[in-house]
C-alpha positions, 0 to 999 in steps of 0.5 A: 618465728622461732623454731626448734629442729629435731635431728632424727636418729631413727627413734620411733618417738622422733616426731613425738618430740616435735609434737610435744614442742608444738604443743608448747607453742613453738614450731618444730620440725625434723631437720637433716642438716645443722643450721643456726636458723633454729633457736635450739636443736634436739637430738632424738633417740634411736636403736643404734650404737654410737661406735657402729659405722652402720648407725646414724651419725651427726654431720661432720663438725656438727657442733662447730657449725651451730651456736644454739642450745642442744638437748640429746635424748637417749641415743642423742644423749650418748652422741653428745658425750661421745663427740666431746670425748666421753665413753659410752659402754655397750649394754649387755641387756636392755633397760626398759620401763619406768624408773625413779631418777635422782635429779639435780634440780638446780640445773636449768633443764630440771628447774621446777622438778622434784629431786626424785622423778619417774622417768621412762627408760628404753636403751641398751648402751649408756654413758660410763664416763663424761667428757671434761667440763660436763656435769652429771645431773641425774642417775638411777639405780642402774644408770649412773649417768642418766643426765648431764649438762655443760652450761658453757656450751649450752649442752644437755642430755638425758638417757630417758625419754621426756617426750613420752607420757610415762615420764611424769614431768617430761613436758616440763623438761622440754618446756625448760629447754625452750626457756633456755633457747629463749623461744617465743611461743608463737605457733598456732594450729589455726595457722596450720589450717589456713596454710594447709587449705591454701596448699590443697587449693594450689596443689589440687586446683581443677584436678579431679579427686577421689577420697576414702572415708570411714566416718572417723575423725581423720577422714572427716577432717580431711574431707572438710579441709578439701571442702574448704579448699573448694575442691570437688571430690567424690567420697568412697566408703568401702563396706568390707564386711569387716566393719562394726555393727551398722558402721556403713549406715552410720557413715552415710548418716554422718556425711548426710548431716554434714552436707557432704555430697558425692558419697558412694557406699561400695559393698565389697564384703565377699571380695575381702573375705575371699581374699582373707580366707586362710590368712592368719599373719597380721602383716599379710592381712594388712597388706591384702586389705591395703591392696584391696582398698587401692584396687577398689578405688581405682575401679570406682574412679574409672566408673565415676570419671577421670580422677587424678588424685587419691586423698587419704586421712593418714595421720603420723602414727600410721606412718611412723609405725609403718617405718616411714619417718626415716631410713633408720626406723624399724617397722612395727606394723603396716597400716592400711593407708600406707601399706599395700600400695602397688609400685605403679598407681594410677592416682597421685596420693595426697595425705593432708594430715600425715604430719599430725597426731590424733589429738591435733586432728581433733583440735582442728575438727573443733576449730573448723566446726565439726560436731563434738560427737565426731571429734570424740569418736574413738579411733578405729583401724582401717583394717577394721575387725580383721586385726581384732580377730587374731588368726583366721577371719571367718563370717562366724568369728566376725559376727561374734566380735561385732556383737561383743563390740556393740555391748562393750561400747554401749556399757562404756557409754552408759557409765559415762567413761567413753570420753575419758578413754582413748580406745576401748574394744574387744579382740577375739583370740584364736583359742578356746577354753572349757566353761560351764553354762546351764550345767553343761560343758562349753568349749568356746572362744576367749575374748580380750577387752582392751582399754587405754588412755593416751593423748596421741597413740604413740604411747598409751597406758592401760585404763583402770576401769572399775571392776563393777563395769568390767564385771557387767561387760563380762556378764553381758558378753558371756550371756548374750554372745554365742561362742564366747565363754571367757572374758579377759582384761588386757593390762599391757601399756604401749610400749611394750605392746601396741594398742591394736593386737595386730 
């Protein structure tokens, strides 16, 4: 089977490149060493400077060892130019965001695109002089060499990021690269499922398994994969007191309807709230919650029997934002599935979905027969409402946010736009504002509504919800939720923001 190797220079979107290639029907993986076993190689972006000894570099004689087409993206684009004698200039300030690029669409890498295309820039440095035999095939008003090719050497480079959704025809650029490599589109997600089930069966065997379940898509799919691998497991749902309205009750109903046995619902509300008292730093919140989860699982494992393995429904965006994809990546935030793990843990950790993205997990859910209502359920963070309450977590603030969250979900579903959104939720801000209700002065909390559109959570755009719907949400919350007198709507994309507030 043809495959594309992606060389990781520490960019947050490295695995997103591989993800996009897999979407186009060609198997793709992160590579460490040059190899002609790949049909093509993509050099990822990254935060480094090509002239810095501390920045990641290509292996020695990289281009002499391979004879396949290479596409460089951002830092990878600069690395190709430098390796062949071009000049990269250190940037004085960062260029970030949407740009219109003027492209030479006679180049095979831009075949089928317009001369002017929206692209997404995120860089400090840029190429100021191309090597001999390289041709400039793209520019913007601030970047004179935004793309190049060397057709004889089968080398291509783009300063912008075709892998993110903000580059309008980025997928077409990647598809063109696959055509240049002559790859056959033979990779199917169904094959991954069969391989993973076999892998789980072989690795786990007769070992005893305990698993965290939230009732969301990720943990549900992971649980079904375990079931199909004939693995007997105990499933633990921890009611932390940070859940949405009636969340734990719904989880029990979901697993009962799926016929999953050995579900244990553990009430630990007081323990979590006690540990989080006075904590305002978001990273500290996440690590406390992650550590508590592990402690509780170990305690429950001892009560239920002798267990060998802890399974989690961690997906790739959790790991990549926690800076686990490579040694060069930067921490964005710690996720509960990957943060807070003690140095010594009594259970081995298995994460069946840790190289997949949310939409891939949902497609797996469809293939293995999960009900549509589970598959389309919006992602919900493991730390739950703790990271949607900015500042200190109190019982009062939890109840305020729970009520507001239920109202937002109800209205969005009523207007039939729930399925078109990646996520929609309220967040309680740590500030109060003056208002007037019933001819009286109020001094209450401000609530922010966050709604985004995305396909994999690596990038997201704020959703353009109809003003009438937003007005209805605001009116209902202010009228029904005691403690809120002002509602804001967040219009920040990812990047530069993250989807969750903390």
